[in-house]
N, C-alpha and C positions, 0 to 999 in steps of 0.2 A: 504493500500500500504506500502511496506517495505521501509526502509531507502535506500537500494541499488537501488530499482526501481525508487524512487524519484530522486536520484542523477543522474541516467541515463537519466531521462526525462529532467531535467535541462540542462544536457550536450548536448542532442540532439537539444533542442530549441536553445541553444547557437550556435551550429555548423551550423544549418540550416538558421540562420539569421532572425528568427521570431521576435527578439527584436532588433530594429534598433537604438533606441535613446541612447544618451549618458548616460541618467539616468538608462536605462535598463541595459546597459553594466556594469555600476558601481554596480548595484544591484547583477548582476550575479557574478562579481568578489568578492563582499563582501560575497556572499553565499558560494563561493568556499573557501575563506579564513576561513569562519566560519566552513565549513565542515572539512577543514584541521586541524583547531584547535580542533574541536570535536574529530577527529580521534586520534590526539596526546594525548588528555586527556584520551580517551578510552584506548590507549596503556599503558599510565601511570597507569591507574586504574587496568588494567589487571596485570601489573607487581607488583603493590602494593598488589593486591589480592593474587597473587602467593607468594609474600614475606610474606604476613600476614598468609597465609595458612601454609607456611613453618615454620614461627615462632610458629603458633598454633600447628603444628605437633611436634615441638620440646618441647613445653610446655604442651601439652595436657596430661591430666590424662588418664591412661588406663581405658577402659570401666568398669563400675561396673558390677560385676558378683555375682552369688549366692555363698554361702559357698562351697569351693572346696572339692572334694572327696579325702581322703588320698590315696597316692600311696603306695601300699603294695607289689609291686614286689620285688623279691630278690635284684635286683640292687638298688631300692629305700631304702630298709631296710639297706643296707650297707652305703648308703649316709647319712641316718638319724643318724647312729652312729657317723659319723664324724662331724655332725652339732651341737653336744652338746656344744662344746666350742664356736662355732659361735653364738649360741643363747645367751650365757652369755655375749658376747661382745655387742650384740644388746640391751641388757638391760642397757648398759652404752654408749650411742651413742657418748658422747664427748671423749671417750677413744679409738676410732677406731684406731687412729694413733699409739697407743701403741702396737698393734698387730705386732709381729715381724716375718719376714720370716727367720731370721738368724738361729733360732733353727730348722727350717725344711729344710735347705739347706746346703749341704756340701760346704766347701771352694772351692772344685774343680768346682762344678756346678756354684757357684756364680762368679767364676773368668773367665768364658767363655765369650768372646766378639764376636761380629759379624765380621768375616774377610771380606776382599774384595772378589769379586765374583771369580776371578781367583784362588786366594789362597784357598778359600773354596772349589772350584770345585776339584782342584788337591788333597787337603787333604782328602776330602770325598771319592774320588776314591781310595786313598791309604788305607784308613780305610776299605773300602769294600773289597779290594783285600786281605788285611790281614785276614779279617773275612772269606773270601772264602777259603783261603789256609789252615788256621790253625783251624778255628772255635773257635779262642780264646784260644786254648789248650796250646800254647807255651808261652803265655804272661800273664797267670792269674792262680790263685789257685782256684781249684774247690772244694767246700765243700758240704757235704750232707745237705739236706734240714732240717734235725733235728737240725743243728747247728744255724739256723736262729733265731734271736730274734724277738719277736712280736713287731710290730710297727704300730699303728693305724693312723699315720699321712698320709696325701695324698702323695703317692709316686711321684717321678719325672716322667715326661711324658714317657721317654724311658722305665723305669722299668714298668710303668703301661701298656704300649703297649705289652711288653714281657709277663706280667702276663695275659693279655687278650688273647694272642696267646696260652699260656699254657692252659688256661681254655677251649679254643676252641679245642685244640688237645686232651684234656682229656675228652671231652664230649662223651656221649654214642654213639656207632656206628650205632644206628638205622637210617635207610634211608640215610646214607651218601654215597657219590659217590665213584667210584672206586679210583679216584685220592686222595680223602680225606682219604680213608682207607690206602693207601700207605703212606701218610704223618704220620698218626697215628702209623703205624707199625714202621716207622723210629724213631719217637719220643720215642715210648715204648722201643725199643731195646737199644736206647741211655740211657734211664733212668735206665734200668736193662740189662746191656750188657751180663751178665752171661758168660763171656769169661775168661777162666783160663789163667794163665801165659804161660803154655806150648802151648796152642792154639795160643796165640798172637805171641810167638816166631816162631811157624811154619808158620803162615800167613806172617810174615815179611821176613822170610828166603825164602819162595817160590817166593815172589815178587823180592827179590834181585837176585835169580837165573834166573828169567825171564829176568832181565837186563844184565845177563852175569856173575853174582856172584862177590864175592870180588876179587880184583886184587891180585894175589899171584905170587911170583917169579917162574920162570920155564917155563912150556909150556902153560901158560895161554894165550888165544887168546883174545885180547882186542876188544870189539865191536866197530863199527864205531861211533865216537862221535856224529855226527849229527843225526844218527838213534836213538841212545839212548835218545838224547835231545828231538827229536820230539815225542817219545813215552811218556816221562815224562810229557811234556807240554800238549799233547792232551788227554791222558787217565788218568793222575794222578794229573792234575792241579798243577804241580810243575815246578817252573821257577828258575833254579839254577843260571844262569848267567845274566838274565835280565827279566823284567816283560813285559807281553803283555796283553792288554785289549782293549776294544772298548769304545770310548768316543767322545764327541763333540769337535769341534774346538773352537777357541776363542769366536766366536759369537754364538756358540751352534746351528748352522744352519745345520750342516751335521756331520755324525758320521764317524770316521776313526779308523783304527788300530793304537794303540798308544804303544810306546815302551819306557820303563823307566828303571832306575837302579833297581837292586833287593833289597831284604831285607835280613838283616843278624841277626843272633842270638846273636852276641856279642854286648855289649854296645859300641857305637861309640862316639868318641870325635872329635869335629871340631876345628881345629886350624885356627882362622881368620887371623893370621899373615902371614901364608904361604898358606892359602886356601887349606888345606889338611885335610882328615879324617884319623883316626887311631883307632884301638881297644884300649880300656882302658887296660893298661899293668897290672893293679892289677887284672883283670878278666881272664887273660890268664891261670893261673895255675888252678883255680877252674873249668873253662870251660874244660880244658884238662882232669881233673879228671872226670867230668860229662860225657864227651865223652867216656872215657874208661869204665865207669859203663854201659853205653848204649850198647857198643859192648860186654861187658861181658855177659849181658843178652842174646845176640844173639850167645853165645858160640864161639866167635872169639878168637883165641889163643892170648897169651900175647904179643908175638912179633909183630903179625899183628895188634893188638889193638894200640900199640905205633906208628907203622908206619902209619896206616890209620888216626889216630887222628892228628898226627904231620903234615902230608901232607894236611889234610883238613883245619887245622887252618892256616897253612902257606899260602895256596892259598887264603883263605878267607881274611887274613890280607893284602895280596897283592892287591886283587881286590878292597878292601874297600877304598884304598887311593885316588881313583878318584871319589868316590861318594861325594855328597855334599847335604846339607840341602836345603829344598824348598826355604827358604828366599834367599839363595845365588843364586840358579838357577833363581829365579825371577829377582834379581838385575842384573844378567849377561845376561839376555834374552836367557837362555838355554832351554826354554820350547817351545813346538809347532814348532820345526824345520820341515818344510814340505819337503818331498823328496819321490822319487819313490823307490820301492823295489830294482830296479836295481842300483840306486844310493847308497842305503844303503849297497848293496852287495860290491860295490867298496870301500865304507868307512870302512867296517868291514868284510873282506873276510873270516875270520876263521869260521863264522857261515853260514850255507846254509839257508839263510833267506826265500827264496821262499818255500823250502821244509818244513821248520818249520811252517811257517804261513799257508800253505795249510793243514798241519796236524791239527793245532789248530782250524781252522775255517771250516773244512770239515762239510757239503758238499758245503759251500759257495765258489764259484770260486775266486781264488786269483791269480793275474798275476803280472809280473815284472813291468808293467807300472802303477800299482795301487799306490796311494799315502799313505804314513804313516806319523805319527807325532812322532818326536823324542824329548825326554825331557831332555836328558843329553848327547849330542854328544861326549864330551871328555871322558866320562866313556865308551861308546860303542866302541870307537876307542881303548882305552886302554885295554878293556876286550878282544878284538880280538887279539891285539898284545900279550897279556899275554898268551892266549890259545895257540897260535902258538909257543911262546917261551918255555912254559912248556912242550908242546908235544915233541919238539925236544930234550930238555935236558933229560927228564925223560925216554924217549924211550931208550936212551943209558944206563940209570941206571936200566932198567928193573922194573920201578915203574910207576904207572899210576894214578897220583893224580887227573886228570880230571874226571876219572870214579869214584874214591872214593868220590870226591866232590859231584857228582850227586847223588850217593847212599845216602850220609848223608842228602842231601836236601830232598830226598824222605822220609826218616825216620822221618824227622821233620814234613812233611805233614801228615804222617800216625799216628803220636803220639796220637792224641785224640781218635783214634779208637782202640788203644792197651791197654793192661792191665795197671792198675794204677802204677805198678812198673816202667814202662817206663816213665810215667809222673813224677814220683818221682825223676828221674835223673835230670830233668830240674828244679824241685822245689829245689833240693839240691843246684844247681848252683845259683839260685836266693838268697837262704839263705846265701851262701858263699860270695856273693858280697854285702850283706846287701841291696838288692833291695826290695822295698815294692811293691809287686804285688797286684793287686786288687783281693780281695777274692770274687769269683763268686759262687753263689749257683749252685749245679749240675743241677737243673731244668732250670736255665737260660742258662747254657752252652748247654743243649740239645735243647732248643728252638732256640738258634742262629744257631746250626747245622741244624735243620729242616728248618729254614728260608733260609739257603744257598741252600738247595735242592729244596724247594717248594715255592719260593718267590711269583710267580704268583698265585698259588693256595691259599696261605694264605691271599693274598690281597682280593681275592674273598670271603673267609670265614669271614674275618673281616667285609667286607661290608654287608654280609648276616646276621651275628650274632649281629652286633652292629649299623650299620649305617641305612640302610633302607631308606624309603622315607623322614623321618624326617631330615636326613643329607642334602638332596637336598634342602628342604625348608629352613633350617637354613642358608645354603650358600647363597641362593637367598635373604633372608631377610637381612642378614648382608651386602651384597654388595649393596643392594638398599639403606639402611640407610647410608652406607659408602659414596655413591655418593651424597646423600642429604646433608651430613655433609660437604663434600668438596665443594659443590655448594654454601654454606653459607660463605665460607672463603673470605676475602678481599685480593686480590693479589696485588702485587706492580705495575704490569702493565697488560694491557689487553692481550698482546701477551702470557704472561706466563699463564694467566687464560685460554686462549683458548687452548694452548698446553696441559695443565694438564687435563682439562675437556674432551678434545677430546680423549686423551689417555685412560682415565678411562672409558669413555662411549664406546670405541671401543673394550675393553677387555671383555671376557666372562669367569666367574669363573665356573669351573666344577670339579666334583669329579674324582679322578684319575682312577677309574674303571667304566665300564658300562656293561650291560647285554650282549651286542653283542660280545665285545672283550673277555669276560670271561664267556661265556656260559658253562654250565656244560658239554655239549657234546664235546666242543673244549678242555676243560681241561682234560677230560678223554682220549681224543685222543692224546693230547700232552704228557701225562704221560703213554700212553699205553705200550710203550716199556720198561718202568722201571719195574724191577723185585725186589720186596722187600721181605725179609724174616721176619717171625715173631719172630725168635730167634737169627739170626746171625747178629750182629751189624757191624762187620768188612765188611761183604759182602755188607750190606746196605751203609756203608760209601764209598766204592769204587763206588757204583752206584751214590752217591751224587757227587763225583768228575767228573764222566762222564756227569752228568746232567749240571754241571757248564760249561762244554765245549759246550754243546748244547745251553744253555742260552746265552753264549757269541756270538755264531754264529747267533742266532735269532735277535740280536740287529741291524743287517744290514737290515733285511727285515720287521721288525715290528716297529711301533711307540713306542719309548721308554717310559716306565712308571716309575714313581719314585719307589725306593725300598720300600718294605713294612714297613721298619723301618724309613722312612722319616717322619719328623714332621713339616715341614715348606712349605708353598706354594711357587711356583716358576712360572716364565713366560715361556711359550712355544708357540711361534708365537703370535697369538691373544688370546690365552687362559691363564687363571690363573689356574694352576693345584693345586687342594687341595688334598694332599695325604690322602688316605683312613685310614692310620694309625692314623691320628689325631682323628678319631671318636671312639676310643676304650675307654672302661670304665677305670677309673671312671670319666674322663672329659666329657664323652658323653655316653648316652644309649638311645635307641629308647623308652624304657619304662619310662624314667625319666619324670617328669614334664618339660614343655618347659622352665620354669624359671631356672631350673638347667642347662639345655643344653645351653641356651643363656648366663647365668651368668658365666658358666665355659668356655666352648669351644667357645662361641660366642665372648667373649672378647679376647680370644687368637687369633682367626682368624682375628678379626678386627685389633689387634695389629700387626700381621704379615703382613697384607695388607698395613698398614701405613709404616712399615719398608721397604716393598718391593717397593711401588709406590711413596712414598714421603720421601725419605731419607734426604732431605735437606730443610725442610719446613721453617727453620729459615731465610734462604736467599730469600725466595719467598713470604712470607706473614707477614705483620705487625700484623694482627689480631691474628695470632698464637702466636707471641711474647707476645702480651698483655694478651692472655689467660694464658700463662705460668706464667707471673708476677702476675696475679690474684690468681692462685692456690698457688704460693709461698707465697704471702702475707697472705693467709689463714693459712698457716703452721706457719709462723713467729708469727702471732697473737696468735695462739693457744699454741705455744711452749714458748712464752715469751722470744724469743731470738733476737739477733742482726740481722742486715741486711746483712748477709753474701751472697756473690754472687754465682751464679751457672755457671758452665762451659758450653760451647755450647753443649757438649755431654749430660750433665744432663738436660739442657733445652729441647733438642730434645726428650729425653726419658720421661720427665714429660708430654710434650704435647701428645706424642704417647699413654702413659698409660691412661691419662685422656680422650682423644678423643676416645680411644677404648672402655672405659667404657660407654661413652655417646652413641656411635654407637650401641653397643650391647643392651643397654636398649631401644633405639628407635626401634631396630629390634624386641625386645620382645614385646613391645607395639603394633607393627604392627601385630605380630602373634596373639595377643589377640583380636584385632579388627576383624581379619579374623575368629578366632574360640574363642568364648567367654569363653569357659570352659578350665580349667587347674587344674591339681591335686596338692596336697600339700605334704610336707615332714616335719616331726618333728614339726608340728604345724605351720609351716611357709607356706605362699602362695604368689603367684604373685610377685610384686616388692620386698617385704620383702624377699622372697625366692631367688629371682634373686641376690639381694645384698649379701645375706649370701653365695651364691654360688661363687660370685666373690671373696670374701675373701678366699675361699678354694683354688681357682686356680690362685691367683694373684702372687704367688711366683714362679719365674723361673729365668733363667740365666740373662735375660735382666734387672731384678730389681736390679742387682748389680750396675747399673749406676744411680739408683734413689737416690736423696738426702734424701728421707724419705721412710717409708714403704708404699707400694701401697694401703693398706687398708685405709690410711688417705684420699684418694681421695673420699671416701664415705662422709666424713665430708663436703667437698667442694660441692659435688653433691647435698647433702640434705639440704644445707642452702637455705631457701626460695624456695625450689623446690617443685613443685606440684607432682613430680614423687614419692616422698618418703611419706610413711604413717606418720600420725601425731605423732605417737610414736617415730619416728626417729628424730624429731626436737631436735637440740642440743642448749641448753642455757648454755653457759660456764661462770660461775660467776668469774672464775679466770682471764678472759680476761679483761684488763682495757679498751681497745679500742673496737670499734664496728667492728664486722666481716665484711669483704667486701661483696659486692653484689654477686649474683650468677654469676659465670664465664661463 
């Protein structure tokens, strides 16, 4: 008879009155007290068992396996070359902390910090709009690939992703889809445009004539401003007077049309005393010269060149006075002003807003009652007043600066598709003002242009070429170990623990693409109307501008996906979206040993999850603070330095980095228990290879906040740890004191 049936029998006997005496009642009561005590003990035993199993899970050695088979894939061979220095460091385990990220990171990348969500969202959107409009052509120097210097160090993640896209676009055309063929055509014509100067002049002149031509005194008939403006924005992705894009509201729950101030080619200075912007006066003369050089290439007469450039710069300098930097707009709450298109029309009547927005988002219906989000109302009002004022004044003077201004903006958009002589005019301007532009290899420029045109397709290609099923498994293992780690933390109060654990268990991590949304049939259908030439890059570039208009319209009817160049997870409802771009080589490859994937990308994803979901751990958990102090005491003991204190930001980052390393290692051990075999690279295998991989990928922008190099964390992890091979044990004779216990 089971314990449960016995309990039920006693209960029935008691309720039926079969035991009448006082002694019997007492026995029954004692039995129930004993049973309650037994159940309490049983519950404690279960909890203790779970805790013990959790501790065993944290301390357990990976399962023993046979000697692993070397990985000889091309991707593994490239990784093996980079591990030569890592193996040298593993022969001196006490010197891990001497490995420096500084030599492998530029000052620019180390200086990047994580902004607040709103600022990061607006800034990211501004960067993507600039990339869409110019393809980087107006803001960077493009150099031939032959000028690149060989660099065997692990590239930063953004460069690595661009290189992976390049390799995908340059792969053989065997069995590729129709959409992929078009992407390769676009990329190939960008790499070898084969366009003569005369051809570029002809293409630019034809487009200018389509808009009405250059304004000239006499019998010239000016096209209607709003018609020209709608054409520029809808077909040529050019926004002279204001920017338009689709994006989420503050809570990222719904997407709206968003209207913002435009971008200018002049360097802008912000005067915080009067809260006004202006062009740098030292740049006016060289920019004027650059403008005249541009119009000289287009065979514009000398008198017209002076007039057009003068009016263009004058109107630009007038409009720029009411622009303001993002920080000021944030402080003055000038972002996300919600209003209907009808209200916007009353606010800035010079623009036919409904007509413009209908042209931009065709075939999506746009009505006067639809809401838009305005990001700088003072500028929009001033822009409308300026247009009306200049239209009246210059009509009497028989000059048309508004039309000239729009043509000059179109030329800036077209610049990357024209002959290098056109690009040289802007480069000369940068040199004249002593501006240090980023030197971008030509291949990177063409990859960015192709991404602007085929973002959705390239996301699918990255998933197919690099991620595969291994990506899904890694995400699942990392998140499982992440939840286990969080469950072991001691929180300051039970309510906090409940809220945090409930939030984490309710979320589902997923890769940003899936087979249904990005089926090959749907991709071919989506790009079916796109016509790409095998030789004419200018024609392909115009197709790209049209595609950007289509992609902007699709944002209303499709679930938004992260841009293919996104490299950090983010929340979307109850999902944690892991961008597919994170899974590009060299941080990840489906042919790598799992130790490499978990050691490199696994730690990165774990770190991003901690930043995303536990940004204020110091105020929530005392055990996290104790763990930080333990890691710091290891470093002080090894370095023989004083007890300097850490800032709260440094403490947070130490905990994040160390916890991410633990989570990734636990996830790797979980994968080994599931599949006992794993390959090796460069003579390293399993945990040894995992730790070597971590040192390869530990340097990124967040490590700028660390008080020591992240590779030192291996010292802390491997002190008395069963996870590390015996050869990893560090006995530092220089240390006078005993190293702390395992953190």
